C-alpha positions in Angstrom: 82.9 117.0 147.7 81.6 113.8 146.3 78.8 115.4 144.4 81.4 117.7 142.9 83.4 114.8 141.8 80.4 113.1 140.3 79.6 116.2 138.5 83.0 116.6 137.0 83.1 112.9 135.9 79.6 113.2 134.4 80.6 116.4 132.5 83.8 114.6 131.3 81.8 111.7 130.1 79.3 113.9 128.2 82.1 115.8 126.6 83.9 112.6 125.6 80.7 111.1 124.1 79.8 114.4 122.1 83.5 114.5 120.7 83.2 111.0 119.2 82.8 110.8 115.5 83.8 113.1 112.7 83.7 116.8 113.0 81.6 118.9 110.6 84.5 119.7 108.5 85.5 115.9 108.3 81.9 115.1 107.2 82.1 117.9 104.5 85.4 116.5 103.2 84.1 112.9 103.1 81.0 114.1 101.2 83.1 116.1 98.9 85.3 113.0 98.2 82.1 111.0 97.6 80.9 113.6 95.2 84.1 113.8 93.4 84.3 110.1 92.9 80.7 110.0 91.4 81.6 112.9 89.1 84.8 111.2 88.0 83.0 108.0 87.4 80.3 109.7 85.2 83.0 111.4 83.3 84.9 108.3 82.7 81.8 106.6 81.5 81.1 109.4 79.1 84.7 109.2 77.6 84.3 105.5 77.3 81.1 106.0 75.6 82.6 108.5 73.1 85.7 106.2 72.6 83.2 103.3 71.8 81.3 105.5 69.2 84.6 106.5 67.6 85.9 103.0 67.3 82.7 101.8 65.7 83.0 104.4 63.1 86.6 103.6 62.5 85.5 99.9 62.2 83.0 100.8 59.5 85.6 102.8 57.5 88.2 100.0 57.8 85.7 97.4 56.5 84.6 99.7 53.7 88.3 100.3 52.7 89.0 96.5 52.9 86.0 95.8 50.6 87.4 98.3 48.2 90.9 96.8 48.4 89.2 93.3 47.8 87.6 94.6 44.8 90.9 96.1 43.5 92.5 92.7 44.1 89.9 91.0 41.8 90.4 93.5 39.1 94.2 93.2 39.2 93.8 89.4 39.2 91.7 89.7 36.1 94.2 92.0 34.5 97.0 89.4 35.4 95.0 86.6 33.7 94.7 88.9 30.6 98.4 89.7 30.7 99.3 86.0 30.6 97.4 85.5 27.4 98.7 86.0 23.9 99.2 89.6 22.8 100.2 90.4 19.2 103.6 91.9 18.7 104.6 91.7 22.5 108.0 90.1 23.2 108.6 87.6 25.9 110.6 90.2 27.9 107.8 92.6 27.8 105.4 89.9 28.9 107.6 88.9 31.7 108.0 92.4 32.8 104.3 93.1 32.7 103.5 90.1 34.7 106.1 91.1 37.3 104.9 94.6 37.6 101.3 93.2 38.0 102.4 90.7 40.5 104.0 93.4 42.7 100.7 95.4 42.5 98.8 92.4 43.5 101.1 91.7 46.5 100.7 95.2 47.6 97.1 95.1 47.6 97.2 91.7 49.4 99.5 93.3 52.1 97.2 96.1 52.4 94.3 93.7 53.0 96.2 91.8 55.6 97.1 94.9 57.5 93.5 96.0 57.4 92.3 92.6 58.7 94.7 93.0 61.6 93.6 96.5 62.3 89.9 95.4 62.1 90.7 92.7 64.7 92.4 95.2 67.0 89.5 97.7 66.8 86.9 94.7 67.5 88.9 93.6 70.5 89.0 97.3 71.8 85.2 97.6 71.0 84.7 94.4 73.1 86.7 95.7 75.9 84.9 99.0 76.0 81.6 97.1 76.0 82.6 95.2 78.9 83.8 98.4 80.7 80.5 100.1 79.9 78.4 97.1 81.2 80.4 97.3 84.5 79.0 100.8 85.0 75.3 99.6 84.7 
């Protein structure tokens, strides 16, 4: 009787020890979650890289446009200086109207330049943020 009881206890202990830990399906699920998280991280890094490239191109375009606007501003300022000079057979009202129109044009260009500078700053900040995020993946 005693040996039977010891055998049952021994079998129960072996069964208890063997059933500890995750089952095969749980191990497969854990591995699948691990694989999915790696896949998602790689996809996210790829998306960040693409966004980084896109924003760099956008920054180049904005800088080019701003240089063009600055050149236009210089041209318009030169025209304004010319308008302020003496013109034969031009009335004072015509001169005032021409100066007013040119001033509006110059102000519009200055506003465009200011907006572009703000956009450039925003894109530069975003690029810096993306750089940091990409370095975190390394």
